[in-house]
N, C-alpha and C positions, 0 to 999 in steps of 0.2 A: 504406352501408346498415346499418340497425339490427342485424339478426341474421344477415346474410350478408356477412362482410368481403370476400368475393371478388366482390361486385357493386358497381358504381358507376354513376352517372348522368351523362349527357352531353346538353347542349342542342345542338340541330341548327341551325346558322346558315343563314339563307336570306335573301338580299337585305338584309343587315344587321339582320335581325330573327330572334329565337329563337322558332321556331314548333312545335317538337316536343321530346319527351324520349325518350332512348334508354337502355335498361337493358342493360348488358353483364355477362357472367359471365367473370371473370378466372380463368385456369388457374394451375397451378404456374408460378413464374417461370422454371423450367428448360425448360418446354414452350412451344410456339408459341402465341401468344395468338390469340383468335378474330378473324376479319376482319369479322364482322357482329354486330350487337346481338342480344340474346336477345329483346327486344321493343321496339316503338316506340309511343309514345303521342302522338296528334295532337289536342289539345283543340279546335283551330280557333277560338280566341278571341283571336287576336292574339299579340302578343309575350309570351313567358313570362319571369318574373323570378326565381322562387324554387321550390325543392323541399324537402320535409321529410318524412321517414318517421315513421310513428306509433310511439310509444314502447313499446306493448304488443302490437300486432297485426302479423302478418307480411303483407307485400305491400300495405300501406295507405299511400297517399302523398298529401300535401297539395302542390298546385301553385299558385303565385301567378302569375296573368296580370297585365296592366297595372294593373287596378283590382279584380279579383275573385279570391278564393281558390276552388280546386276541390279536391274530395276524390275520389281515384281508387283503384280496386282494380286492381292490376297484373294480376290474373287475368282481368279483363274489359277488353279493349282497345277495345270499341266506344264507350263513353261513360262520363263520370264518375258517381260515386255521387251527388254533390251539387255544385251551383254556388251559392256563398254570396253574400250581399248585396254589391253593388258599392260601392267606396269613392269618396270625392270626389276623391282625388288618387292619385298613383302609389303602388302597394304596395311597401313596402321590407323588410318582415320578417314571418316566420311562426314560430309556436312552439306546440307542443302542451303541454298541461298534463301533469305527470309521470304521472298516472294515465290519460292518454289520453282523458279525457272532454270536454275543451274545447280549442278552437283559437283562439289569439290572433293578431291581425294588426295592423300599424301602417302609417301612411302617411308620406309625406315630411315632414320637419320642417326649418325653415329653419336653426336653430342646431344645433351639435354638442352634444348633451346626452343624458344617461341618466336615464330616469324609472322610478320604481317605482309600480305600480298595485295597488290592492286589487281582486281579481276580484269582490268583493261590492258595490263602489262605483266604477264606471268613469267617473263624471262629472268627476273630477279626480284628478290623480296624488298619491300620498302624499308622495313626495320627488323632488327633481330635482337633478342635478349637471351643471353646464355645463362642457364641455370646451373652450370657446373656439373659435376658428376657425383654419384652417390653409391660408392663401392661397386661401380660397374653396373648397378641395377637401373632399369628404365625408370622414367618419371613416375609411373603408376605405383612403384614400390617405395616411394619416398615418404618421410614422416613430416614433410613441410608442404602446405598448400599455399600457393601464391595467387594474388588477385591483381589483374592487369587492367589498365585503361588504354584504349587506342586513341584517345582524344589528342594526345601529343605524340603521335606514332605509338610506341609501346613504352609505358611507364609503369613501374611497380608501385601500386597503390597501397597494398597491405599484404601481409603474409601471416599464416597461422601455423604454429608448430604443434603438431598433434602428439598424443601420447603413444600411439601405435603406428606401425607401418601401414601404408595405404595400399590396398589391393584394387581399389576402384573408386571412382567419384561420379556422382550423378547430381544434376541440378534440379531443385524443386521448382515446379511451375510458378510463374509470377503471381497468379491469383491465390496461391496458398501462403504468401508471405504475411507476416504480421506488420501491416502497414502503419498501424497506430504507434508502434515502437520504432518506426523508421528503419525497419529491416529491408534492405535492398537486394539481398541475395541469401539463399540458403542452399547448401550442398549436403549431400549424404555421403559420408566416407565409409567405405567398406574396409574393415580390418580382418584379421584372421578369425575373430570370434564374435564380432558384433557390427552393427551399423550405427554410426555416430552422426547426428545432425550438427552441422557447423553453420552458425548464423553470422552474417555481416550486417552491422548497423551503422548508420550515420548519426553521430551524436548531435542531438538537437535539444534546445532548452525545454521545450514543451512536449517532449516525447511522451507518448501515452495519453495526451490530452487533445492534441490537434492533429489533423491529417495534413501532411506536408506534400502538397501536390507537385512541388518542383522536383521531388525525388522520384516521382512516378510518371514518366512520360506515357504517351499513348502506347497501349500494349494490345497484342492480338487477342481476339476472343476465343471461344472454345467450340464454336460450331464450324465444321468443315465447309469450305466454299464450293467444292465440287467433288465428284467421284474420280477414281483413278482413271476410268475410261475417258471422262471428259478432259482430264489433263493430257492424256496420251493423244487425244485428237486435236490438241493445240489450245485448249482452254487456259486462261490466265486469271481466273477470278481470285480475289483476295479475301482473306478472312476478315470479318467485321472487326473494326477497331474499338476497343473500350477506352474511353477517356478517363482521366484520373478520378473523377467523381464516381464513374461506374466501376472502376477498380476498387474503390472504397466500398461501394455498395455490394460488390461481389464478395469482398472480404467479410463484410458484416453478415451477409446471408449465409455464406459458407460456414462461418463460425456459429451462427445462431441456429442453423438447421441441422448441424451435425449431431447425431445422437450417440455416437460411439467414438472412442479414441483409438487411433492406430497405436500399435506397440512402439512406434517410433515417435509418438507425440511427446512434446515437452509440455510443461505447465502453461506455456503461452501458445500452443498450437494444438489443433485437433484435426481429425480426418476430414477431408474435403469430399462432399458427396458428388456423385456422378452428375455431370451436366449435359448428358446426351439429350437431343431433342425429344426422344421418346419417353424419357423419364422426368424431365423438368419442363414445366409449362412456362410460356412467355419467353423462351430463349431462342426461338427459331430465327429471330432477326439478328442474333448475336449480341443483344443488349440485355442487361439485367435490370429488373424493376427496382426502384428505390425502396428501401425498407421504411416502415413507419418508425417514428421516434421511439416507441416502446420496444420494437424489434431491435433497433440499433443499440439501445441501452442494454437490453438483455443479451444481445450477441457479444457486445464488448465486455460485459461482465463475465460471460462464459469463457471468453478468450483470455482476458487478463487476470482472471480470478476475482475474488471479492475485492471491491474497491470502496472507498469511503471519501466523502468530501472533507472528513476530519483526519484523513490518513497522515497528513503532515502537520498536525497540530503542534504548536510550540509552547512550551512552558517557560516562563521567565520570572525571576525574582524582581519585584518592583524596586524603585529607587529607595536608597537608605533613609531618606527623609520620612518614609511611611513606616519604618520599622519601630518596634518597641524593644528597647535594648536594656541591658544590665538587669535582667531578671535574676533574682537570687533565691536560693533555697527551693528550687523546683523539685517536685516529687516525681521521680522517674520510675517508680515501682507501682503504678496504678494497676488494678487487676486487668486480666486479658480481655474481659467483657467491656471494659471502659475504653472510650476513644482517646483518652489522655488529657483532653481539654475540650471546651465547647465555646462556640461563638454565636453571636447574632449580629444584626446590622450595626449595633451601637457599641457593644462591649464584648470582652473576652474574659472567660473564667478559667483560671489555672490553679490546680492543686499544688500546695506547698508541702515540703517535707517536715514542717514544724509540727510538733505534737499538738493534738487537739483537732486534727482534720481541718486545717485552715485553708481557705481558698482566696486567692488574690483576684481582684476585679480590675481590669485595665480598660479605659475608655479608648475606643478607636479614634476618636476626635482629638486625642492628646498623645500622639506618637512621640518617640524620642527616648532619650536615656532616662531611666528611672533613678530616683535618688538612692544613695547608699544606705540611708536610714530605713527603719522599719516602715512598712506600708500598712494602712488600714486594711483589714481582711474580714472575711466571714468566718467565725469560729463555730465549726460544726459540732465540736465537742467529741466526736468519734471519727475514726478513719473513714475517708471517703471511698465508697465502692463504685459509684457511678453518679453522674450529675447531668442535667439537661436544662437548657433554657426553654421557657414556654414560647412556642412559635408565635403566639398572638399577644404576648406581653414581654417586651424587651427588658423589663425590670424584674421579672419573676424567674427564680432559679430553684429547681427541685434537686435535692441532694439525697442520695441513698447511702446509709451508713452501715457499719459493721454490726450495729445493735438492732437490725431488722426494722428500723424506722426510716421514714421518708420525711425530711424537713423541707419546707417550702419557704424560701427567703425572698424578701422584697428589697431590691437595691434602690436606694434613693435616686431621685432625679439629679443628674450631673455626676453620678458616680459616688463611690464610697469616700466619705470625709472622715469617718471614724469607724472603728471596729464594730461589726454587728455580732451580737451574742444571742439575740432572741429571734427565732424564726416566726414567720407569719402564721404557720400552722404545722402540726406534726401528725403524720398518718401512721397508725399502728394496726397490725393485723398479721403480718408474717411472723413466723415463729423462729426463723433462722436468718442468717445473713442474706442480704439482697444482692443479686447479680447485676441487674440492669433495669433501667426505667425508660419509657418512651411516652411522649405526648401524642394524643390523637391528632391526625393531620387536618381534620375538618371541624371537630367539635371543641369548643373552648372549655378548659377546666376538666379535661378527661385524661387520666394518666393510667398507664399499665406498668406493672412491675413483675419481675421474676425473682425467685429466691431458692436457697438451698433446701427449703421445705418442699420442693418439687411442685409448687403451685404458681400460677400466673394470676395476678389479682388486678381488677379494675377499680380505680378510685375516682370519685366525683369530688373535685376540689370545691365546687360551689356548696355542697352539703357537708364536706369534710368527712366523707364516709366511704367505706368499701362497698362496691355494688355488685361485683361478680368475682367468683373464684373458679378458674379454669384448671382442670385436672387432666391427667393422662400421661404425663412425663415420667419416665423411669429413671432419669438421671439429670445431671446439670443442664439447664437451659443456656445454651451459648448465646443466642440472640433472638430478638423479636422484630417484626416489621408489620406495620399497618398497610393494607392495600390502598391504592390511590383514591378509591371512592369511600374509604373509611369503613367498609362493611365487614371486612375479614381481617384476621390477625394470623400471621404465619410465624412459626417458631422452628428453630433447628436445635437439636438436643444431642448431648453426649452419648445417648443410647443408640445413635446412628439413625435417627428418624427425622424426617421433615413433616410438620403437621400444619394444618390449616383449621382455624377455629372461626365459628360465627358466634361471637360472644352473646349476642342478644337472643339467640335461639337455643344454644346448647353450651354446656360447660365441658363437653368432651369434643375431641376433634371431629370435624366433618370429613376430613381427608387425612391420609397418612401414607408416607412412602419412604423408601430407603434414602438416607442422606450420605454425606461423606463418611468414609470408613475411619479416618484418623480421629483420635480422641483429643487433639491438641487445641481445638478451638474452631469457631466458624462464625460467619456473618451471613445475613440473609436480607434481601431487598426485592421488592416487586419491580418488574421491568416490562417494557413493551405494552403500555396502557393496561397494566395489571393482568395480562394474559400469561405471563411467565414469572417464575421465581428464580433469582440468581443467588446461588450460595457459594461463598468462598470458604474453603476449608482445606483439609489435608487428606491424602489417600493413605493406604495401608503402609506405604513406604515413607510417610512423613513428607511427601512432596506437596507443595502448595498447588491448588487447582481451583478452577471455576467450574461450577456445575449449573446447567440450565434445566429447569423443570417446567412442564406445562401445568398451569394452575388448575386445569380441569382433570388431570390424571396423574396425581402424585405417585400412585401405586406403580406406575410404569417405570419409575426411576428417571434418571437424568436423560434428556434427549440429546444433549451435547455437553462436551467438557473441553477445557483447555488447561494445559499444564503451565504453571508460572514459576518453575524453578524450586530450589530448596532454600528455606529460611525458617527460623523458629517462630517468627511473628505471624499472626493471622492478618490476612489482607482485609483492610477496612474499606468498603466500597462507598463511593458517592455517585449516585445516578441522577443524571439530568433528564427529566421526562421530555423536555422540548427537543433535544437532539438525539436522545437514546444513546448517549455516550456515558460510559461508566469509567470512573477514575479510581484506581485502587493503589493503596500503599500500606505498609505495615509499620508499627512503631519500631524505630531503630533502623529502618531501611534508608537507602539513599536514592532508590529508583521508584518513580511513580509510573505505574502501568496504565495504559489507556486503551479502551476497546469501544468500538461501536457495536451495539447489539441489534441484530435484525431478526424478524420473526420467521425466518426460513434459513435453510442451509446457506452458508456454513455457520450461521448464528453469531459467531464471534469474528469480528473484523478488527485485527490488531492495528493500532495507530502508533505514531511515534511516541516514545516515552520521554519523561522528564527526569533528569538526574540532579539531585541537590548536592552542593559542594561538601556537605557533611551529613552524618546520620541525623534524621529528624525524629522527634518524639511524637509527632502527630500532625495530621493535616485535616482541617475542617473548612467547610465552604460557606460562603455568604450568599444572600438572596441574589437572584438573577439581575435585579435592578442595580447591583453594584458593578456590573460588567460595563466596560466602555465599548459601546457598539461601534464607535468610530475607529477603534483599533481591532474590531472583530474578535472581541473577547467573549468566549462562551461560558467561562467559569472563572471565578476568583476565589482563591482559598487563602487561609492563613496557616503558615507552617511554623510549628513550634520546635525550637532547638534547645540546647542546654541553657542559653541565656537570652534568647531573642524570640520575638514573634515577627515573621516576615511575610508580607503579602506576596502571593504567586498568581500571576495571570496566565491563563491558557488561551492562546490566540490561534485563529485559523488564518493562514497566509492567503491574502487576496490582493489582486492587482488594483482594482477600482475601489479603493477604500473611501473615496468621496461619496459613494452611493451606499445606501442602507442595504445590507446583505439579507434581503427578505427570505432567501432560501435557507439561511442559517437560523434566523430569528423568527420563529413562529410566535403567535400570541402566547404569552406566558401566564400561568395561573398566579393569582395574588394569594399565595399560600400563607402569607403573614397576616391575613384577615380571616376570622372564623366564619364558617358557612352556617353554623347552628350551635346551639348550646349543648352542654353535656346532658341536661335533662331531656331536651328534644331528641337527641340521638338515642338515649336509653329507652325512650318511649316508642321508638321505631321509625322516626323521621330520618330522611337522608338529605344530603345537600351536595353542592359542588361549588368550587371557587369560581369567581368571575375571572375573566382573562383580560389582559391589557396588551397593547402593542408597545414594543420597546423603541419604535422608530421616532427619532427626534423630528421636530416640525420642520427643520431646515434641511432635511436630507431626503433625497429621492430614492425610491426602491430601485435596486439594480435591475429588477425585471422590467422596469419602465425606462431604463437608460436608453438614450438614442443609439440606434444601430450604426456602427461605423462601417464604412466601405472596406472590404478586405484589401489588405495591403501585403504585397509580397515582402516577407520579413527577411528572407535569405536569398543570396545569389544562387543561381542554378548550380547543381552539383558539379557540372563541368568546370566551373571556375575554380572550385577547390581541388579538382583532380589534375588541373594543368600544372606542368612543371617547366620552368624556364631552362633553356639550353645553357651550356657552359659559356658560350660566347655572350649571351645576354647577361649572365651573372657578372662576367668580367667587365662588361661595358658599364653596368650599374655601379660596380665597385669603384672603377676609375672615376666616374662622374661624381660619386660621393666624396672621394678623396680630394679631387680638385676643388669641389665646392667648400670642403673643410679648410684647405690650405689657402684658398683665395688666389687672386691674380698675382703672378710673380712680378709684374711691372708696377704694381702699386708701391708707393714709398713706404719705408718702414716707419713705425711710430716715433722712434728716437731721432729721426731726421728732422722732425719738427720742433725738437727741444731747443731752447735758447741757452747759449753759454754765459760765462761771467767775465768781467773785465780782469786783465792780468794783475792790476794793482790790488783788486779785491781778493784775488786768489792768493797772492803773496802774504797779505795781511792775515788772512785766515790761517795759513800755515804757521806763521810766527806765533800766533795765539795758541795754537794747539801744542807746539813744541814747549812753550812756556808752561802750559798746564801739566804736561808730562814731567817736566823737570821738577816742579814743586809738588 
């Protein structure tokens, strides 16, 4: 119905004839629907074929009998307002003029065709397009839907071949369209078994980001201009017009206010609430109030699904001049708990397959091809299980070995010039092989390690001693992670548990909950300002997945998860606290997965992924200060392959790169400087990193960029829909050919050439004959 979306009409079947029209009032879908109609109309003139509501008046209905149109006021059930002239054949279509002043009707035609008529001259049609035949069936039973434009009389603009035969077609109201994706029309196709929405979009470059008002001319509002009685008495009031911006506002409000989805809804559409004056405030004038910015953002998110400013993030390998190449003897069999290699802002540590647990150190300031001769290395004397750079000292490297010892090495300034054989210190305490080691994010000289002896131990490098032993694990500890504030330590274990420790208060876990079911490995990291824990692991079918836990209620289990396919390697996460973007990949993978994490549903917002040309052996990331903000880089990592180390930049595509993108770059923590000492932390003190801005002095924030006047970027849609006639095409083709050939009266180029004297010509011929003879 035109102004009451909760009303619909139903023909009453009786002895294979349709003799009455019933009007039903539909309730909220959650409530029980009415069992009887609101009113029943019985024209008593035989079979009923068509119904059509008036475009400007409420309760005014045109009903088509076998050969005569009737006009009926639904407020008067006794008799119609008018019975119009009878047609010579079966009535097939009714249509009101847009202003409601005229009613057009048409009879059965033998061929399938579309005709355009001038209401001022109805003796013959202005233009006709034949649709051919379809096995003798009428157009409504076709499997092809055609879209026409009357701008150049009748021109076929587009057609859609559907999967099933069409039993009926209805157009969705303009205000229900997805205007942000440039949807200009949507029809519902009735088939034998279902209702299929078919959407028509105009392709635009910034579809989904900008509202293209040139596609949406003024459209009629949703409040009736008058009653049926007023129209019958000669009234000609018109429905209030909604301008393009109001159409956009109506779209935002309808999407944001809808609380339930129709069974016909697609992921980009939802049910449109009733806009009757009695149920919606502020609409009596026919205009919709503009939504607040927060409402608009929320409504667009509800409509388009989860969106992210990092959705189209692009990963790219940097120029070859920055690569470290010709690396020989790389160890490709590091334990699953090890990340494969580790980096800091100045140097890279790579394990070698040479006996004695040797580690090569490469200076980032000296890229290029490495010599074929042997390099100076760190000789750890035993196989390397895990290793990590001190975040506050770019020269200190901690290495865990198979012999249950942790060796701390000091790399000389300028890099290795000779092989190191003596560590700075050795930490002993574990009784079996060590799994992994992690430095504290805030306190200098504080290290944590996990071992096959099922303990997690804290070490004070200042005093060179063990300070805490954490217990409670029943099997291998896959991974550990410090909270951003440095107060808590989280672990994920092979026994299927995720645990949180407060090492300064207790040696047993303060929280415990179910972890990933798969026993193949896992990683853990704190996300969303330390409110959640992200675990990458395997399910019972050995499929890789991401699991998000609330740090306040581990026992409740994962609140969200995302499957990331099947692969034998564990996903190693890198989390950027500034953007809440997590970048994950496994050793031996070619694909790097990227997600933005949000602290509400849907939690995981998938972004574009990066694919490396060949399988990589690891991916480690540099400090945020290594990012080039002029290219909108949010992360820079080093990718380890069989023989090279290649920098990879992850960039956010932006148009105005001359401005500093302050919506992407918040103040970043200076995590490479300690906030307190190990002794201070162990005594109960807490600290936090200072923050700095990444904005260069010569760049202006994009939020302060001068506002540009809106410019129409595209021609009106009518220009694209126009099609030239055959005569115009012929004329243009002839003009182009004439221009190409030029003027026939112009002299030919060879006419301007000069000839040679006859004597000179004879001499040249004699010379050539002599040359041929000899």
